[in-house]
Structure formats: C-alpha cells, structure tokens
Phi, psi and omega in degrees: 000137178287152179290133182252359181088351181276339182246148177251158179289155183294336180289338181270352180273137177249143180293149179293153179274127179242133176281141179296146181273078180247126179282131180274345179273161181260008180290149180249146178265133179237168180302325182296336177294335183260358184303315178303320178292313181300319179296320183292330182258349186297307183297310178301323180294316181294324175296316177301314181298318178298317180296316179297317179296319179296316180296321179296318178296319178298316179295320179298320181289325178292317181293328182283341184295321186270007185254016176073026178285146179286144178275000000 
C-alpha cells in the first residue's frame, strides 16, 4: 500500500513514559487482606469447577461408548 500520510514510520514513534509502580508506603499486603474477596468467589468457583468436571466425565463416557470398550 502506498503511504498516504496518515501513518508515521515506527522509527518516529516514541514509547510512552510510564512511572514505575513503586509503593511509597511501607505497609505490607497479606493474605488476610484478600479474604473477603476469596470468600466471595470461592463458592461460585467451586460450583463452576464441579460442573466442568461432571461435564468432562460425561463427554468421556459418551466418547468411549462407540469405541468398543468392554463394559
């Protein structure tokens, strides 16, 4: 494609300036800080995981039926 003037060459682009992510406070983050979040997502995640595992077992049993496996 011919240059249309709408795009610049990559050599003329400069990367954006990012400040380092350094915490100025001396506080430390511990696992207990995340407990409310972990509790809120734990039950739904385990239900999701159980459903996925059950579905995988069902698919494995369906796929195995037509392959001449002994019962």
